[in-house]
C-alpha positions in Angstrom: 19.1 47.4 113.9 17.0 47.5 117.0 15.3 50.6 118.3 17.6 50.8 121.3 20.7 51.2 119.2 19.4 54.2 117.2 20.2 57.5 118.8 17.1 59.6 119.6 18.9 63.0 119.3 21.5 64.2 116.9 23.5 67.4 117.6 25.1 69.3 114.7 27.6 72.1 115.4 28.1 74.8 112.8 30.9 77.3 113.5 29.5 80.8 112.9 29.2 84.3 114.3 26.4 86.8 114.2 27.1 90.4 113.1 25.2 93.5 112.1 26.1 94.7 108.6 24.2 97.4 106.8 21.7 97.6 109.6 20.8 93.9 109.2 21.8 90.9 111.2 23.8 88.4 109.2 25.5 85.1 109.9 29.2 84.9 109.4 30.6 81.5 109.0 34.0 80.4 110.2 36.9 81.0 107.8 37.5 77.3 107.7 34.1 76.8 106.0 34.2 77.9 102.4 31.6 80.5 101.5 30.8 80.6 97.8 28.3 83.5 97.8 29.2 86.8 99.3 26.6 89.4 100.4 27.2 93.0 99.5 26.6 95.6 102.2 23.9 97.8 100.8 24.6 100.6 103.3 28.2 100.8 102.2 27.4 100.6 98.5 24.8 103.4 98.8 27.2 105.6 100.8 30.0 105.1 98.3 27.7 106.0 95.4 26.4 109.0 97.3 29.9 110.2 98.2 31.1 110.1 94.6 28.0 111.7 93.3 28.3 114.6 95.8 32.0 115.0 95.0 31.2 115.3 91.3 28.6 117.9 92.0 31.0 120.0 94.0 33.8 119.6 91.5 31.4 120.5 88.6 30.5 123.7 90.5 26.9 122.7 91.1 27.6 123.4 94.7 30.3 125.8 95.9 30.8 124.1 99.3 29.8 121.2 101.5 27.6 123.5 103.4 25.6 124.4 100.3 25.4 120.7 99.3 24.2 119.7 102.7 21.4 122.4 102.6 20.3 121.3 99.1 20.3 117.6 100.1 18.6 118.4 103.4 21.2 116.6 105.4 23.5 117.5 108.3 26.8 119.1 107.2 28.7 116.8 109.5 27.1 113.7 107.8 28.0 115.1 104.4 31.6 115.5 105.5 31.8 111.9 106.8 30.3 110.4 103.7 32.5 112.5 101.4 35.5 111.1 103.2 34.7 107.8 101.5 36.0 109.2 98.2 39.4 109.1 99.7 39.4 105.3 100.2 42.0 103.1 98.6 40.8 101.7 95.3 41.4 98.1 96.5 39.1 98.7 99.5 36.4 100.2 97.2 36.8 97.2 94.8 36.4 94.8 97.8 33.2 96.6 98.9 31.8 96.6 95.4 32.5 92.9 95.0 31.2 92.0 98.4 34.7 90.8 99.4 35.3 93.2 102.3 36.0 91.9 105.8 32.9 91.2 107.8 33.8 93.8 110.4 34.1 96.6 107.8 31.1 98.7 108.3 29.9 102.2 107.3 30.2 103.3 110.8 33.9 102.3 110.9 34.6 103.9 107.5 33.1 107.2 108.4 35.6 107.7 111.2 38.8 109.6 110.3 40.8 107.7 107.7 44.6 107.4 107.3 45.8 109.5 104.4 48.0 106.8 102.8 46.3 103.9 101.0 48.8 101.4 102.4 47.9 102.5 105.9 44.1 102.2 105.1 44.6 98.7 103.9 46.5 97.9 107.1 43.7 99.3 109.2 40.7 98.0 107.3 42.0 94.8 105.7 44.6 93.7 108.3 47.1 93.2 105.5 49.6 95.3 103.7 
């Protein structure tokens, strides 16, 4: 092969998107490209753990109210309420988060907004499937 027939530049296209998950920029590959390793969202995991720990403390009588919990934890009461809301998530959504299998657009910010009461509706809103 002569030097003139060899291309001097090669262009490779990789279908992907960039997103912010857990406060970090991540690369999300196209669904057509199989991804074998999933990354867990540490912010979501920490918030879920915190929510369930706080709920247990309130149920055990360690704190009599969310206001008392917020003062003891030195956090805003509004934040405590938003995080405690995560204890109402459908078990399948929690399992997906724990396994790193949640949709790429499922963020802590999105989950701390008001949730539908029914788990089926939550799955429809957050997983785009029923």
